[in-house]
C-alpha positions as CSV (number, residue, x, y, z in Angstrom):
1,M,0.0,0.0,0.0
2,F,1.1,3.6,-0.6
3,R,2.9,5.4,2.2
4,R,2.0,9.0,1.1
5,I,-0.4,10.3,-1.6
6,L,-1.5,13.6,-2.9
7,V,-5.2,14.3,-3.3
8,A,-5.5,16.4,-6.4
9,N,-9.0,17.9,-5.7
10,R,-10.8,20.1,-3.2
11,G,-13.8,20.4,-0.9
12,E,-16.1,17.5,-0.1
13,V,-14.2,15.3,-2.6
14,A,-10.9,15.8,-0.9
15,A,-12.3,15.4,2.5
16,R,-13.9,12.1,1.5
17,V,-10.7,10.7,0.1
18,I,-8.7,12.0,3.1
19,R,-11.0,10.2,5.5
20,T,-10.4,6.8,3.9
21,C,-6.6,7.3,3.6
22,K,-6.3,8.2,7.3
23,R,-8.3,5.1,8.3
24,M,-5.9,3.0,6.1
25,G,-2.8,4.6,7.6
26,V,-1.9,6.4,4.4
27,Q,-0.4,9.9,4.7
28,V,-2.2,12.6,2.8
29,V,-1.0,15.7,1.1
30,A,-3.9,18.1,0.3
31,V,-3.7,21.0,-2.2
32,A,-5.5,24.3,-1.9
33,T,-5.8,27.5,-3.9
34,D,-5.8,30.9,-2.3
35,A,-9.7,30.8,-2.5
36,D,-9.7,27.7,-0.3
37,A,-6.8,28.3,2.1
38,D,-8.9,28.8,5.2
39,L,-11.3,25.9,4.9
40,S,-11.3,23.7,8.0
41,Y,-11.1,20.3,6.3
42,L,-7.5,21.0,5.3
43,R,-6.5,20.4,8.9
44,Q,-7.2,16.7,8.4
45,A,-4.3,16.4,6.0
46,D,-0.7,15.6,6.9
47,A,0.5,18.5,4.7
48,V,-1.1,21.1,2.5
49,V,0.5,22.6,-0.6
50,G,-0.7,26.1,-1.7
51,L,-1.4,26.3,-5.4
52,G,-2.1,30.0,-5.6
53,D,-4.5,31.0,-8.3
54,R,-8.1,29.7,-7.9
55,R,-7.9,27.9,-11.3
56,A,-4.8,25.8,-10.3
57,Y,-6.9,22.7,-9.6
58,L,-7.0,22.4,-13.4
59,D,-3.2,22.7,-13.8
60,P,-1.8,19.2,-14.2
61,A,1.8,20.4,-14.2
62,A,1.4,22.2,-10.8
63,L,-0.2,19.1,-9.3
64,V,2.5,16.7,-10.5
65,A,5.1,19.1,-9.2
66,A,3.4,19.2,-5.8
67,A,3.3,15.4,-5.7
68,E,7.0,15.3,-6.5
69,A,8.0,18.0,-4.0
70,E,6.1,16.2,-1.2
71,R,7.5,12.8,-2.1
72,C,4.1,11.3,-2.9
73,S,4.1,7.9,-4.7
74,A,0.6,8.2,-5.9
75,V,-2.1,10.8,-6.8
76,H,-5.8,10.4,-6.2
77,P,-7.7,12.7,-8.6
78,G,-11.1,12.5,-6.8
79,W,-14.0,13.1,-9.1
80,G,-14.5,16.3,-11.1
81,F,-11.7,18.6,-12.2
82,L,-8.9,16.5,-13.7
83,S,-10.2,13.1,-12.6
84,E,-11.0,12.1,-16.2
85,N,-8.1,14.0,-17.9
86,P,-5.8,11.6,-19.7
87,T,-3.1,14.2,-20.0
88,F,-2.9,14.4,-16.2
89,A,-2.8,10.6,-15.9
90,A,-0.1,10.4,-18.5
91,M,2.0,13.1,-16.7
92,C,1.7,11.1,-13.5
93,E,2.8,8.0,-15.3
94,A,5.8,9.8,-16.9
95,A,6.8,11.0,-13.5
96,R,6.5,7.4,-12.1
97,I,3.7,8.5,-9.8
98,T,0.8,6.1,-9.6
99,F,-2.4,7.6,-10.8
100,I,-5.2,6.1,-8.7
101,G,-7.6,5.4,-11.5
102,P,-7.5,3.8,-15.0
103,S,-4.5,4.2,-17.3
104,S,-4.3,7.3,-19.6
105,A,-5.0,5.0,-22.6
106,A,-8.2,3.6,-21.0
107,M,-9.3,7.1,-20.1
108,R,-8.8,8.4,-23.6
109,R,-10.8,5.5,-25.0
110,M,-13.8,6.4,-22.9
111,A,-13.3,10.2,-22.8
112,D,-14.2,10.4,-26.5
113,K,-17.9,9.8,-26.1
114,A,-18.3,8.8,-29.8
115,E,-15.5,6.3,-29.6
116,A,-16.8,5.0,-26.3
117,R,-20.2,4.2,-28.0
118,R,-18.4,2.2,-30.7
119,T,-16.2,0.4,-28.2
120,M,-19.1,-0.6,-25.9
121,A,-21.3,-1.7,-28.9
122,A,-18.5,-4.0,-30.0
123,L,-18.4,-5.5,-26.5
124,G,-22.2,-6.1,-26.5
125,V,-23.5,-3.1,-24.7
126,A,-25.9,-1.3,-27.1
127,P,-25.7,2.5,-27.2
128,V,-28.5,4.9,-27.5
129,P,-29.4,5.0,-31.2
130,G,-27.4,7.8,-32.8
131,T,-24.3,8.7,-34.9
132,E,-21.3,6.4,-35.3
133,G,-18.8,9.1,-34.7
134,A,-18.3,12.8,-34.4
135,L,-20.3,15.1,-36.8
136,A,-18.3,16.9,-39.4
137,D,-20.4,20.0,-39.4
138,A,-23.9,21.4,-39.1
139,A,-24.9,20.1,-42.5
140,A,-23.9,16.6,-41.4
141,A,-25.8,17.1,-38.2
142,R,-29.0,17.9,-40.2
143,R,-28.6,14.8,-42.3
144,E,-28.1,12.6,-39.3
145,A,-31.2,14.2,-37.6
146,E,-33.2,13.2,-40.6
147,R,-31.9,9.7,-40.5
148,I,-32.3,9.2,-36.7
149,G,-35.6,10.9,-36.6
150,L,-36.6,13.9,-34.4
151,P,-36.3,14.8,-31.6
152,V,-32.6,14.4,-31.2
153,L,-30.0,15.4,-28.7
154,L,-26.7,17.1,-29.7
155,K,-23.9,16.2,-27.2
156,A,-20.2,17.2,-26.9
157,V,-17.8,14.4,-27.6
158,A,-15.7,15.5,-24.6
159,G,-18.7,16.5,-22.6
160,G,-20.1,16.1,-19.1
161,G,-22.2,17.8,-16.5
162,G,-24.9,18.8,-19.0
163,R,-22.6,21.2,-20.9
164,G,-22.4,21.2,-24.7
165,M,-25.9,19.7,-25.0
166,R,-28.9,20.9,-27.0
167,R,-32.3,19.3,-27.7
168,V,-33.5,19.7,-31.2
169,Y,-37.2,19.3,-32.2
170,A,-37.2,20.7,-35.8
171,L,-34.7,20.3,-38.7
172,D,-34.4,24.1,-39.1
173,E,-33.2,24.3,-35.5
174,V,-30.2,22.0,-36.1
175,G,-27.7,24.5,-37.5
176,A,-28.1,27.0,-34.6
177,A,-28.2,24.3,-32.0
178,F,-25.0,22.7,-33.4
179,A,-23.2,26.1,-33.4
180,E,-24.3,26.9,-29.8
181,A,-23.5,23.5,-28.4
182,S,-20.1,23.3,-30.1
183,A,-19.1,26.8,-28.9
184,E,-20.2,25.9,-25.3
185,A,-18.1,22.7,-25.6
186,V,-15.0,24.6,-26.7
187,G,-15.3,26.9,-23.7
188,A,-16.0,24.1,-21.3
189,F,-13.7,21.3,-22.6
190,G,-11.5,22.8,-25.3
191,D,-13.1,20.5,-27.8
192,G,-16.0,21.5,-30.0
193,R,-16.7,18.1,-31.6
194,M,-20.3,17.0,-31.4
195,Y,-22.3,13.7,-31.9
196,M,-26.0,13.0,-31.9
197,E,-28.4,10.7,-30.1
198,R,-32.1,10.0,-30.3
199,L,-33.7,12.2,-27.6
200,V,-35.5,10.1,-25.0
201,E,-37.7,12.7,-23.2
202,R,-39.3,10.5,-20.7
203,G,-36.3,8.3,-19.9
204,R,-34.7,7.2,-16.6
205,H,-31.1,7.8,-15.9
206,I,-29.6,4.6,-14.6
207,E,-25.9,4.1,-13.8
208,L,-23.9,1.0,-12.8
209,Q,-21.0,1.0,-10.4
210,V,-18.1,-1.1,-11.5
211,L,-14.8,-2.2,-10.0
212,A,-12.2,-4.0,-12.1
213,D,-8.6,-5.2,-11.7
214,G,-7.7,-5.6,-15.3
215,R,-8.9,-9.2,-15.4
216,R,-12.1,-9.4,-13.4
217,A,-14.9,-6.8,-13.3
218,L,-17.7,-6.6,-10.7
219,V,-20.9,-4.6,-10.9
220,L,-21.8,-3.5,-7.4
221,G,-25.4,-2.4,-8.2
222,E,-27.2,0.3,-10.1
223,R,-28.3,3.8,-9.1
224,E,-31.3,5.8,-10.2
225,C,-30.3,9.4,-11.0
226,S,-33.4,10.7,-12.7
227,V,-34.2,13.6,-10.4
228,Q,-32.4,16.3,-12.3
229,R,-32.4,19.9,-13.2
230,R,-30.6,21.0,-16.4
231,H,-29.1,17.5,-16.7
232,Q,-27.6,17.8,-13.3
233,K,-28.5,15.3,-10.5
234,L,-30.2,16.3,-7.3
235,I,-31.3,13.0,-5.7
236,E,-30.1,9.5,-6.3
237,E,-31.2,6.1,-4.9
238,T,-30.3,2.5,-5.0
239,P,-31.6,0.1,-6.1
240,S,-33.6,1.7,-8.8
241,P,-37.4,1.4,-8.4
242,G,-37.6,1.3,-12.2
243,V,-35.3,-1.7,-12.9
244,T,-36.7,-5.2,-12.7
245,D,-34.8,-8.2,-11.2
246,A,-34.6,-9.7,-14.7
247,Q,-33.2,-6.5,-16.3
248,R,-30.8,-6.2,-13.4
249,A,-29.4,-9.7,-13.8
250,A,-29.1,-9.3,-17.6
251,I,-27.4,-5.9,-17.7
252,F,-25.0,-6.7,-14.8
253,E,-23.7,-9.8,-16.7
254,T,-23.4,-7.9,-20.0
255,V,-21.5,-5.0,-18.4
256,Q,-19.2,-7.1,-16.3
257,R,-18.2,-9.0,-19.4
258,A,-17.7,-5.8,-21.4
259,V,-15.6,-4.0,-18.7
260,A,-13.5,-7.1,-18.2
261,G,-13.0,-7.1,-22.0
262,L,-11.6,-3.6,-21.9
263,G,-8.9,-4.7,-19.5
264,Y,-10.0,-1.9,-17.3
265,R,-8.5,-1.2,-13.8
266,G,-10.1,0.8,-11.1
267,A,-13.6,2.2,-10.3
268,G,-15.9,3.3,-13.1
269,T,-19.5,4.2,-13.8
270,I,-21.5,3.0,-16.7
271,E,-24.2,5.6,-17.5
272,M,-27.3,4.2,-19.1
273,L,-30.7,5.5,-20.3
274,M,-33.9,3.6,-19.9
275,D,-36.3,4.5,-22.6
276,E,-40.1,4.7,-22.5
277,A,-40.4,1.0,-23.4
278,G,-38.1,0.0,-20.5
279,R,-35.0,-0.8,-22.7
280,L,-31.6,0.1,-21.3
281,W,-29.1,1.8,-23.6
282,F,-25.4,2.8,-23.0
283,M,-24.7,6.5,-22.9
284,E,-21.1,6.8,-21.6
285,M,-18.6,5.5,-19.1
286,N,-17.1,7.8,-16.5
287,T,-13.6,6.6,-15.6
288,R,-13.9,7.6,-11.9
289,L,-16.2,7.4,-8.9
290,Q,-19.3,9.5,-9.0
291,V,-20.5,12.0,-6.3
292,E,-23.3,9.5,-5.5
293,H,-21.0,6.5,-4.9
294,T,-22.0,6.8,-1.3
295,I,-25.3,5.1,-1.7
296,T,-23.6,2.1,-3.3
297,E,-21.3,2.0,-0.2
298,A,-24.4,2.1,2.0
299,V,-26.0,-1.0,0.5
300,T,-22.8,-3.0,0.0
301,G,-20.8,-2.1,3.1
302,L,-17.8,-1.4,0.9
303,D,-15.5,1.6,1.0
304,L,-15.0,2.3,-2.8
305,V,-12.2,4.7,-2.2
306,E,-10.3,2.0,-0.3
307,W,-10.8,-0.3,-3.3
308,Q,-9.5,2.3,-5.7
309,L,-6.3,2.5,-3.6
310,R,-6.0,-1.3,-3.4
311,I,-6.4,-1.8,-7.1
312,A,-4.0,1.0,-7.9
313,A,-1.5,-0.8,-5.5
314,N,-1.8,-3.9,-7.7
315,Q,-4.1,-5.9,-5.5
316,D,-6.6,-8.1,-7.4
317,L,-10.3,-8.3,-6.6
318,P,-11.0,-11.4,-4.6
319,E,-13.4,-14.0,-5.9
320,V,-15.9,-12.8,-3.2
321,L,-15.3,-9.4,-1.7
322,V,-14.5,-9.6,2.0
323,A,-17.4,-7.3,3.0
324,R,-20.8,-9.1,2.6
325,P,-23.6,-7.0,1.0
326,V,-25.6,-5.1,3.6
327,G,-28.6,-4.8,1.3
328,G,-31.6,-2.6,1.9
329,H,-32.1,0.8,0.2
330,A,-30.2,4.1,0.2
331,V,-30.9,7.6,-1.0
332,E,-28.7,10.7,-1.3
333,C,-29.7,14.3,-1.4
334,R,-27.2,16.9,-2.6
335,I,-27.7,20.0,-0.5
336,N,-26.5,23.1,-2.4
337,A,-26.3,26.8,-1.6
338,E,-28.8,27.9,-4.3
339,Q,-31.8,30.1,-4.8
340,V,-34.3,27.7,-6.2
341,S,-36.8,30.2,-7.4
342,Q,-34.2,32.0,-9.5
343,G,-33.3,29.0,-11.7
344,F,-31.1,27.4,-9.0
345,R,-28.7,30.4,-8.9
346,P,-25.7,29.7,-6.8
347,T,-25.6,31.8,-3.6
348,P,-22.1,31.7,-2.1
349,G,-21.5,33.1,1.3
350,P,-20.5,32.3,5.0
351,L,-22.3,29.6,6.9
352,S,-23.3,31.4,10.1
353,T,-25.0,28.2,11.4
354,L,-24.5,24.7,10.2
355,V,-26.2,21.8,12.1
356,L,-25.8,18.5,10.3
357,P,-28.3,15.7,10.7
358,Q,-27.6,12.6,12.7
359,G,-29.5,9.4,13.4
360,E,-29.7,5.7,12.5
361,G,-28.8,5.0,8.9
362,I,-27.7,8.6,8.3
363,R,-24.3,9.7,6.8
364,V,-23.3,13.2,5.9
365,D,-20.3,14.0,3.7
366,T,-19.1,17.6,3.8
367,H,-16.0,19.7,3.8
368,L,-17.6,22.6,5.6
369,A,-18.0,23.6,9.2
370,E,-19.9,26.4,10.8
371,G,-18.1,29.7,10.0
372,D,-16.7,28.3,6.7
373,R,-17.7,30.0,3.4
374,V,-19.3,28.5,0.3
375,S,-17.0,29.7,-2.4
376,P,-18.2,31.7,-5.3
377,H,-15.4,30.1,-7.4
378,Y,-16.4,26.5,-7.3
379,D,-19.5,24.3,-7.0
380,S,-22.2,25.3,-4.5
381,M,-22.5,22.0,-2.6
382,I,-22.8,22.3,1.2
383,A,-23.2,18.6,2.0
384,K,-24.4,15.2,0.8
385,V,-26.9,13.6,3.0
386,I,-27.2,9.8,2.7
387,A,-30.0,7.7,4.3
388,H,-30.0,3.9,4.5
389,G,-32.9,1.7,5.5
390,A,-34.1,-1.9,5.4
391,D,-36.4,-0.9,2.5
392,R,-37.2,2.1,0.4
393,P,-40.0,3.5,2.6
394,Q,-37.7,3.4,5.6
395,A,-34.8,5.0,3.7
396,L,-37.1,7.9,2.5
397,A,-38.5,8.4,5.9
398,R,-35.1,8.6,7.5
399,M,-34.0,11.1,4.8
400,D,-37.0,13.4,5.4
401,A,-36.3,13.3,9.1
402,A,-32.6,14.1,8.6
403,L,-33.4,17.0,6.3
404,A,-36.0,18.3,8.8
405,G,-33.2,18.4,11.4
406,M,-30.6,20.1,9.2
407,V,-30.1,23.8,9.9
408,V,-28.2,26.0,7.5
409,R,-28.1,29.8,8.0
410,G,-26.3,32.4,6.0
411,V,-27.2,31.2,2.5
412,P,-30.3,29.9,0.8
413,T,-30.3,26.1,0.3
414,T,-32.2,23.4,-1.6
415,I,-33.3,21.6,1.6
416,D,-37.0,22.4,1.3
417,L,-37.0,21.5,-2.4
418,H,-35.6,18.0,-1.5
419,R,-38.2,17.5,1.1
420,A,-41.0,18.5,-1.4
421,V,-39.7,16.0,-3.9
422,L,-39.5,13.3,-1.3
423,A,-43.2,13.9,-0.5
424,H,-44.4,14.0,-4.2
425,P,-46.7,11.1,-5.0
426,R,-44.8,10.2,-8.2
427,F,-41.5,10.0,-6.3
428,V,-43.0,8.1,-3.5
429,A,-44.4,5.6,-6.0
430,G,-41.0,5.4,-7.8
431,D,-42.7,6.4,-11.0
432,Y,-40.6,9.2,-12.2
433,D,-38.2,10.1,-15.0
434,T,-35.6,12.8,-16.0
435,A,-38.4,15.2,-16.9
436,F,-40.2,14.8,-13.6
437,L,-38.7,17.6,-11.5
438,E,-38.8,20.4,-14.1
439,E,-42.4,19.4,-15.0
440,A,-43.5,19.2,-11.4
441,M,-42.0,22.7,-10.6
442,A,-43.5,24.2,-13.8
443,Q,-46.9,22.9,-12.8
444,G,-46.6,24.0,-9.2
445,Q,-46.7,20.3,-8.0
446,V,-43.5,20.8,-6.0
447,T,-44.3,23.6,-3.7
448,L,-41.9,25.2,-1.2
449,P,-42.7,27.0,2.0
450,S,-43.2,30.7,1.4
451,S,-40.0,31.5,3.4
452,A,-37.8,29.1,1.4
453,D,-36.4,31.8,-0.8
454,A,-37.2,34.8,1.3
455,G,-33.8,35.4,2.8
456,P,-30.4,34.0,3.8
457,S,-31.7,31.9,6.6
458,T,-33.6,29.1,4.8
459,H,-34.0,26.3,7.3
């Protein structure tokens, strides 16, 4: 096992990785820009390297230099920022620093979303119907839209997080949508290439958690991630109420065989779309853990960060993982500092009060403490609240009780929105899709207390 690693990330991600490393007896070097230098979670690290400019988390050379200066034998990229950047992974490899994740070659194969579609199709995992590769130009996009049939979804080849995406309902909209999405992708990813998929408007977003050691691959369950706004997730649960046992068994076997066929090493997430007919289609593979990996941990009893470290240290997956599945049901709510009534506008600021929930089956992941500030420079997440129960009703009841006891003052939050969603009849019944939240809000079906957006003290 590694003696000393650098965590090349920030905030809740870094705090989460540091916690596991400390439990395993691995020394941790954290990094921080000037914008983060005062956050209390940094005191958990054995050393902290100042990076200066607030954009330095995206500077692979600075991060590799920090790892070398601190005599770190490995780098954990977390999730977000450079966690799926093959250049960063290759720079670590060149410096003989272990990148805790897949190889740069494996990352490149999956980072190109069009190439990933072809690769997974060849391995037996059918992609959402769409283009075979990147679109040459807007004219090609129009021809493909005619072939696939409207509506379609334009997506960035190097995309993620809902950026570089446009829905298209009419052929005369294709040119403008292509130009807008491509320009957005250039700004977000430095790559304006686009591909196209059939738009499934009432689909469910299902993802599978995988672990692989280069020879064997395991699927550790699926997660339902369909409660979204602007293609960004708010609430996740496992197992999915929309996947049958027969579907589960079939797709797990198919994906395990495909990921093993890739020779993949590390943790990864297979993102799938369930269409209106209940068919599961491959969308993309994220070569990292996801924010919502916590609910998989809740129902399996595994620490997925620990297994990332073990695989990176050349340990093989055992025939049967030591930890026996815990089972039950788990749900996660992402609590953000946002003004819901203003299009989820981020509202950074100091946390004058922060009381985190406790109770049986409750876990809270956060990097913030009372008095810390939600930064205007990064994401607006305050905490992830995870509730585990023997079954779905118990998990949802525990989550609602946890959110009722959570107190955040100083910034508006999404707490009341989450509680309203948890109480919505469609969510309670498990009968929801990716359009559910935006439709429910537009129709006034998800109502918030009149004080929810009235001022900085929201709960």
